[in-house]
C-alpha positions as CSV (number, residue, x, y, z in Angstrom):
1,M,50.9,-73.2,-86.1
2,T,49.5,-70.2,-84.5
3,F,51.3,-68.5,-81.6
4,R,48.7,-69.8,-79.2
5,E,49.4,-73.4,-80.4
6,R,53.2,-72.8,-80.2
7,A,52.8,-71.4,-76.6
8,L,50.7,-74.4,-75.5
9,A,53.3,-76.7,-77.0
10,R,56.2,-75.2,-75.1
11,F,54.8,-73.5,-71.9
12,P,53.1,-75.5,-69.2
13,A,49.4,-74.5,-69.5
14,G,50.5,-72.0,-72.2
15,S,51.5,-69.6,-69.5
16,N,54.7,-68.2,-67.9
17,G,53.0,-68.6,-64.5
18,E,49.7,-68.4,-62.6
19,Y,47.2,-67.1,-65.2
20,G,45.4,-70.5,-65.5
21,I,43.6,-69.5,-68.8
22,P,41.7,-72.2,-70.7
23,A,43.6,-73.3,-73.8
24,D,41.1,-71.8,-76.2
25,L,41.4,-68.3,-74.6
26,V,45.2,-68.1,-74.2
27,P,46.4,-64.8,-75.7
28,V,50.0,-64.3,-76.8
29,L,50.8,-60.6,-76.4
30,Q,52.7,-58.7,-79.0
31,R,52.7,-55.1,-78.0
32,G,51.3,-52.6,-75.5
33,Q,50.7,-48.9,-75.4
34,G,49.3,-47.0,-72.4
35,C,46.6,-49.1,-70.8
36,R,46.1,-51.4,-73.8
37,V,47.7,-54.5,-75.2
38,W,47.4,-56.4,-78.5
39,D,48.0,-60.1,-79.1
40,T,49.5,-61.9,-82.1
41,E,46.1,-62.1,-83.7
42,E,45.8,-58.2,-83.4
43,R,43.0,-58.4,-80.8
44,Q,43.0,-55.4,-78.6
45,F,42.6,-55.7,-74.9
46,L,42.0,-53.1,-72.1
47,D,44.7,-54.1,-69.7
48,M,43.7,-54.4,-66.0
49,T,46.8,-56.3,-64.9
50,M,49.5,-54.0,-66.2
51,A,52.3,-56.6,-66.0
52,W,51.0,-57.4,-62.5
53,G,51.4,-53.8,-61.6
54,A,54.9,-53.3,-63.0
55,A,53.7,-50.9,-65.6
56,L,52.3,-48.3,-63.2
57,V,53.2,-45.5,-65.6
58,G,51.6,-47.3,-68.5
59,H,53.0,-49.5,-71.3
60,A,55.8,-48.0,-73.4
61,H,55.9,-44.7,-71.6
62,P,58.0,-42.4,-73.8
63,K,60.2,-41.0,-71.0
64,I,61.0,-44.5,-69.7
65,I,61.7,-45.9,-73.1
66,E,63.9,-42.9,-74.0
67,A,66.0,-43.3,-70.8
68,A,66.4,-47.0,-71.2
69,T,67.4,-46.8,-74.9
70,R,69.9,-44.0,-74.2
71,Q,71.5,-46.1,-71.5
72,A,71.5,-49.3,-73.6
73,R,73.8,-47.6,-76.1
74,D,76.5,-47.3,-73.4
75,G,76.1,-50.9,-72.2
76,A,73.2,-53.0,-70.9
77,N,74.9,-54.8,-68.0
78,F,78.2,-54.8,-66.1
79,A,77.3,-57.0,-63.1
80,A,78.8,-54.3,-61.0
81,V,78.0,-51.0,-59.3
82,N,77.5,-48.4,-62.0
83,S,76.7,-44.7,-62.0
84,R,73.0,-45.2,-62.7
85,A,72.7,-47.7,-59.8
86,V,74.4,-45.2,-57.4
87,E,72.0,-42.5,-58.5
88,L,69.0,-44.8,-58.0
89,A,70.2,-45.9,-54.6
90,E,70.5,-42.3,-53.5
91,R,67.0,-41.5,-54.8
92,I,65.5,-44.5,-53.0
93,H,67.3,-43.6,-49.8
94,A,65.8,-40.1,-50.0
95,L,62.3,-41.5,-50.4
96,S,62.4,-44.6,-48.2
97,P,63.0,-43.7,-44.5
98,C,64.3,-47.1,-43.5
99,A,66.6,-47.7,-46.5
100,E,70.0,-46.6,-45.0
101,K,71.8,-49.2,-47.2
102,I,70.5,-50.7,-50.4
103,R,71.3,-53.5,-52.8
104,F,69.8,-54.3,-56.2
105,V,68.5,-57.6,-57.5
106,A,66.4,-58.5,-60.6
107,S,63.0,-59.1,-59.1
108,G,60.8,-58.6,-56.1
109,T,61.1,-62.4,-55.3
110,E,64.8,-62.0,-54.8
111,A,64.3,-58.8,-52.7
112,T,62.0,-60.5,-50.2
113,M,64.1,-63.6,-50.1
114,L,67.2,-61.6,-49.2
115,C,65.4,-59.6,-46.5
116,L,64.4,-62.9,-44.9
117,R,68.0,-64.3,-45.1
118,I,69.5,-61.1,-43.7
119,A,67.1,-61.2,-40.8
120,Q,68.1,-64.8,-40.1
121,G,71.8,-64.1,-40.5
122,A,71.8,-61.1,-38.3
123,T,69.8,-62.7,-35.5
124,S,70.9,-66.3,-35.8
125,R,67.3,-67.3,-35.3
126,P,65.8,-70.0,-37.6
127,K,62.1,-69.1,-37.9
128,V,60.1,-66.4,-39.7
129,L,56.5,-65.4,-39.5
130,K,54.2,-64.4,-42.4
131,F,50.4,-63.8,-42.7
132,A,48.0,-66.3,-44.1
133,G,47.2,-65.7,-47.7
134,A,50.2,-63.4,-48.3
135,Y,52.4,-63.8,-51.4
136,H,56.1,-62.7,-51.0
137,G,57.5,-64.1,-54.2
138,Q,58.1,-67.5,-55.7
139,H,60.6,-68.7,-53.1
140,P,59.3,-71.3,-50.6
141,V,58.5,-68.8,-47.8
142,G,56.8,-66.5,-50.2
143,V,54.4,-69.2,-51.3
144,T,53.8,-70.9,-48.0
145,S,50.3,-70.6,-46.6
146,M,49.1,-68.7,-49.7
147,L,47.1,-71.4,-51.6
148,A,45.1,-73.0,-48.7
149,G,45.6,-76.5,-50.1
150,K,46.2,-78.2,-46.7
151,A,44.0,-77.6,-43.6
152,T,46.2,-76.2,-40.8
153,V,45.7,-74.7,-37.4
154,L,47.6,-71.4,-37.0
155,P,50.5,-70.9,-36.5
156,A,51.2,-74.1,-38.4
157,S,52.0,-73.3,-42.0
158,D,50.6,-74.8,-45.2
159,P,53.4,-76.0,-47.6
160,S,51.1,-76.3,-50.6
161,G,52.8,-75.0,-53.7
162,A,56.1,-74.2,-51.9
163,G,57.9,-77.4,-53.0
164,A,59.8,-77.4,-49.7
165,A,58.7,-79.5,-46.8
166,W,61.0,-77.6,-44.4
167,V,58.6,-74.6,-44.3
168,E,56.4,-76.5,-42.0
169,R,59.2,-76.4,-39.4
170,D,60.5,-72.9,-40.0
171,V,57.6,-70.7,-41.1
172,L,54.9,-69.6,-38.7
173,T,51.6,-68.2,-40.0
174,A,49.4,-65.6,-38.3
175,P,46.0,-64.1,-39.2
176,F,46.3,-60.7,-40.8
177,N,44.5,-57.8,-39.0
178,D,44.3,-59.9,-35.8
179,L,46.9,-58.3,-33.5
180,A,46.0,-60.3,-30.4
181,A,46.5,-63.6,-32.2
182,T,49.7,-62.4,-33.9
183,E,51.2,-61.0,-30.7
184,K,50.5,-64.3,-28.9
185,I,52.3,-66.3,-31.6
186,I,55.2,-63.9,-31.6
187,S,55.5,-63.9,-27.8
188,E,55.4,-67.7,-27.7
189,H,58.1,-68.1,-30.4
190,A,60.2,-65.0,-29.9
191,A,63.4,-66.8,-29.0
192,D,63.4,-68.5,-32.4
193,L,61.8,-65.8,-34.5
194,A,64.1,-63.8,-36.8
195,A,61.6,-61.8,-38.8
196,V,58.0,-60.9,-39.4
197,I,57.3,-60.2,-43.0
198,V,54.1,-58.4,-44.1
199,E,52.5,-56.8,-47.1
200,P,51.3,-53.5,-45.6
201,L,48.3,-53.8,-48.0
202,H,47.7,-57.5,-47.7
203,R,46.9,-58.5,-51.3
204,C,44.0,-56.1,-51.6
205,I,42.9,-56.2,-47.9
206,T,43.5,-52.9,-46.1
207,P,45.1,-53.0,-42.6
208,L,42.8,-52.1,-39.7
209,A,43.6,-48.9,-37.9
210,G,46.7,-49.3,-35.7
211,F,47.5,-52.9,-36.9
212,L,50.8,-52.0,-38.6
213,A,51.9,-49.6,-35.8
214,D,51.2,-52.2,-33.2
215,L,53.0,-54.9,-35.2
216,R,56.0,-52.5,-35.3
217,A,55.8,-52.2,-31.5
218,V,55.6,-55.9,-30.7
219,T,58.4,-56.9,-33.1
220,A,60.7,-54.1,-31.6
221,K,59.8,-55.3,-28.1
222,H,61.2,-58.8,-28.9
223,G,64.1,-57.8,-31.1
224,I,62.5,-59.3,-34.2
225,V,63.2,-57.8,-37.6
226,L,60.1,-56.3,-39.2
227,I,60.1,-56.6,-43.0
228,F,57.8,-54.6,-45.3
229,D,57.2,-56.3,-48.6
230,E,56.6,-53.2,-50.7
231,V,56.9,-55.0,-54.0
232,V,53.3,-53.9,-54.7
233,T,52.9,-50.9,-52.4
234,G,56.2,-49.3,-53.2
235,F,55.9,-46.2,-55.4
236,R,52.2,-47.1,-55.8
237,M,50.5,-45.9,-52.7
238,A,52.8,-42.9,-52.4
239,L,56.3,-41.9,-53.6
240,G,57.6,-43.1,-50.3
241,G,55.4,-46.3,-50.5
242,A,53.6,-47.8,-47.6
243,Q,56.0,-46.4,-45.1
244,E,54.9,-42.9,-46.1
245,Y,51.2,-43.8,-46.7
246,Y,50.7,-45.7,-43.4
247,G,53.3,-43.8,-41.3
248,V,55.1,-47.0,-40.1
249,Q,58.8,-47.7,-40.6
250,P,60.1,-51.3,-40.8
251,D,63.6,-52.5,-40.4
252,L,64.0,-53.9,-43.9
253,V,62.0,-53.2,-47.1
254,A,61.7,-55.0,-50.4
255,Y,60.9,-53.3,-53.7
256,G,60.1,-54.4,-57.3
257,K,57.3,-54.0,-59.8
258,A,56.4,-50.3,-60.3
259,L,60.0,-49.1,-59.5
260,G,61.2,-50.3,-63.0
261,G,58.5,-48.7,-65.1
262,G,58.0,-52.1,-66.7
263,F,61.7,-53.1,-66.7
264,P,62.8,-55.9,-64.5
265,I,64.1,-54.7,-61.2
266,G,64.2,-55.5,-57.5
267,A,65.8,-53.7,-54.5
268,Y,66.1,-54.4,-50.8
269,G,67.4,-52.1,-48.1
270,G,67.1,-51.2,-44.5
271,R,69.0,-50.4,-41.3
272,A,72.7,-50.1,-41.9
273,D,73.5,-52.6,-39.1
274,L,71.3,-55.2,-40.6
275,M,72.4,-54.6,-44.2
276,E,76.0,-55.0,-43.0
277,V,75.6,-58.8,-42.9
278,V,75.9,-58.9,-46.7
279,A,79.2,-57.0,-46.7
280,E,82.0,-59.3,-48.0
281,H,84.5,-58.4,-45.3
282,R,82.3,-60.5,-43.0
283,L,82.8,-63.6,-45.1
284,P,82.5,-66.4,-44.1
285,G,80.6,-65.4,-41.0
286,P,79.1,-66.2,-38.6
287,H,76.9,-63.2,-39.3
288,Y,77.3,-63.2,-43.0
289,V,74.8,-63.7,-45.8
290,W,75.9,-64.2,-49.4
291,S,74.2,-61.8,-51.8
292,A,75.1,-61.2,-55.4
293,S,73.1,-60.6,-58.6
294,T,74.3,-60.9,-62.3
295,S,71.6,-58.5,-63.6
296,G,70.6,-56.7,-60.4
297,G,71.3,-53.0,-60.6
298,N,72.0,-53.1,-64.4
299,P,72.2,-49.6,-65.8
300,V,69.3,-50.0,-68.2
301,S,66.8,-51.0,-65.5
302,C,68.2,-48.3,-63.2
303,A,67.9,-45.6,-65.9
304,A,64.3,-46.7,-66.4
305,A,63.7,-46.6,-62.7
306,L,65.1,-43.1,-62.4
307,A,62.9,-41.9,-65.2
308,T,59.9,-43.7,-63.5
309,I,60.5,-41.8,-60.3
310,E,60.7,-38.6,-62.1
311,V,57.3,-39.3,-63.8
312,L,55.8,-40.2,-60.5
313,S,57.2,-37.1,-58.8
314,E,55.2,-34.8,-61.1
315,R,52.6,-32.7,-59.4
316,G,49.2,-34.4,-58.8
317,V,50.3,-37.9,-59.8
318,Y,49.3,-39.6,-56.5
319,S,46.1,-37.7,-56.0
320,D,45.2,-38.7,-59.6
321,L,46.0,-42.4,-58.9
322,H,44.0,-42.5,-55.7
323,D,41.1,-40.7,-57.3
324,K,41.1,-43.3,-60.1
325,G,41.1,-46.1,-57.5
326,V,38.2,-44.6,-55.6
327,S,36.2,-44.1,-58.7
328,L,36.8,-47.7,-59.9
329,R,35.9,-49.2,-56.6
330,R,32.8,-47.0,-56.3
331,Q,31.6,-47.9,-59.8
332,L,32.2,-51.6,-59.2
333,G,30.2,-51.4,-56.0
334,E,27.3,-49.7,-57.8
335,A,27.3,-52.3,-60.5
336,L,27.2,-55.1,-57.9
337,V,24.3,-53.5,-56.1
338,A,22.4,-52.9,-59.4
339,Q,22.7,-56.6,-60.1
340,G,21.8,-57.7,-56.6
341,Q,25.2,-59.3,-56.0
342,A,26.4,-59.9,-52.5
343,A,30.1,-58.9,-52.8
344,Q,32.8,-56.8,-51.2
345,V,35.0,-54.4,-53.2
346,L,38.5,-54.4,-51.7
347,G,41.5,-52.3,-52.3
348,D,43.2,-48.9,-51.7
349,G,45.1,-46.6,-53.9
350,P,45.0,-47.6,-57.6
351,L,44.1,-51.2,-56.7
352,A,40.8,-53.1,-56.6
353,Q,39.5,-56.6,-56.1
354,V,36.0,-58.1,-55.9
355,A,35.2,-60.8,-53.3
356,F,31.8,-62.5,-53.7
357,S,30.8,-62.5,-50.0
358,A,28.1,-61.0,-47.9
359,Q,30.5,-60.6,-45.1
360,P,33.5,-58.2,-44.7
361,V,36.8,-59.6,-45.9
362,T,39.6,-58.7,-43.5
363,D,41.9,-61.7,-43.7
364,Q,42.6,-65.0,-45.5
365,K,39.9,-66.9,-43.7
366,S,37.1,-64.5,-44.7
367,W,38.6,-64.3,-48.3
368,L,38.4,-68.1,-48.6
369,A,34.8,-68.0,-47.5
370,S,33.9,-65.9,-50.5
371,D,32.6,-67.5,-53.7
372,R,35.9,-67.7,-55.6
373,A,34.5,-69.9,-58.4
374,R,32.1,-67.0,-59.1
375,G,35.0,-64.6,-59.2
376,R,36.9,-66.8,-61.7
377,A,33.9,-67.1,-63.9
378,L,33.5,-63.3,-64.0
379,M,37.2,-62.9,-64.8
380,L,37.0,-65.3,-67.7
381,A,33.9,-63.5,-69.0
382,L,35.8,-60.3,-68.9
383,L,38.8,-61.9,-70.8
384,R,36.4,-63.0,-73.5
385,A,35.0,-59.5,-73.7
386,G,38.4,-58.0,-74.4
387,V,39.8,-57.2,-71.0
388,F,43.2,-58.6,-70.2
389,L,43.6,-59.7,-66.6
390,N,44.5,-62.6,-64.4
391,P,41.5,-64.9,-64.0
392,M,43.0,-66.6,-60.9
393,G,41.2,-63.8,-59.0
394,T,44.1,-61.4,-58.2
395,K,44.1,-57.6,-58.2
396,L,42.9,-55.2,-60.8
397,Y,45.8,-52.7,-61.4
398,L,45.2,-49.1,-62.6
399,S,48.0,-47.0,-64.1
400,L,48.6,-43.4,-65.0
401,A,47.4,-44.4,-68.5
402,H,43.9,-45.3,-67.3
403,D,41.6,-42.4,-67.7
404,A,37.9,-42.0,-66.8
405,G,36.9,-43.4,-70.2
406,A,39.0,-46.5,-69.7
407,I,37.6,-47.0,-66.2
408,A,34.0,-46.5,-67.5
409,E,34.7,-49.0,-70.3
410,F,35.9,-51.6,-67.8
411,V,32.9,-51.1,-65.6
412,R,30.6,-51.6,-68.6
413,H,32.3,-54.9,-69.4
414,F,32.1,-55.8,-65.7
415,A,28.3,-55.1,-65.5
416,D,27.8,-57.1,-68.7
417,A,29.8,-60.0,-67.2
418,L,27.8,-59.9,-64.0
419,A,24.6,-60.3,-66.0
420,T,26.0,-63.3,-67.9
421,P,24.5,-66.6,-66.6
422,K,26.9,-68.4,-64.3
């Protein structure tokens, strides 16, 4: 049996989650270097997903591999605070204005989940608010109102894909970039609302001027915890993440993905008084939230993260990443115009996404109005052409390893795929 056949036999849909690739196209990856990956059949792909953004520095970056290998010789995991974890916590605190106290977990999903639980534990309020279309990890709140499988009238939430009926009771949903509607929902439910969680860059949709600052003001007014999900934006938009890039400081923040340089990691932190609810001296409560992680803060991932921050701290890194993103989005737009395609190129920093719509895309409603079937067909055509990405229509991720030649190569494939009959 080939690896593809073996994968299809043991993994639902031949995937570890979300790719949704037809069986005849499923690749089983074997190795990666820079911005390229190879599968078990030795097919080379230009990687435009980069481990869903985790490999911001590129695959197998020598400084990250060296740091992780050196640490692994002294032990891979102790399930306890270790010197590397302390060093990394101090480094994050210096970069993240709100992170007065920090704990480590193994993924961004856990980080956002703990932020929400801390907010509920600290405030004794049951409900949380998120924005329609946002993904905050694979826990029930994270998936709620993301898939648009059930018609709802905001602030009612859509439980499709969450696997938890209770979210209809405890999760409110607001339209991103619509402060008036959001403020109305918050004001009407303030007594029961523990937290508002937001991706500062909502998938690939940029916040309108003033939206995040106004959201900060209205949550503070009602004593509601503001959570920034920086699993994507953290260490990608700037060394200080979205807090630095947009100039808005939340109460709690969740990190993952790029922080580990490709190694699994998650972190959550925030105001000391809020983070105090996970301190064991508070057990059993009432304002206590259980939080522990077997592999969170393991020294190998922390060593990799410290090396990643050093790489990202080098002169010119962020101007380079932003220039690459601007170039990619500009060239995609030019290719779409040349083909006479009505589409919007979304994104900021080293991120891009194409929505086939003649109208601006500013929230989930306008995103759903785009021709998503056309988008998926385009992604599958790119996969067939040797570009590794997620054909479910999510972001294109650039890394430090993508140079002008790699971007031009992708745009050529993109233009060819546009010209392919639907």
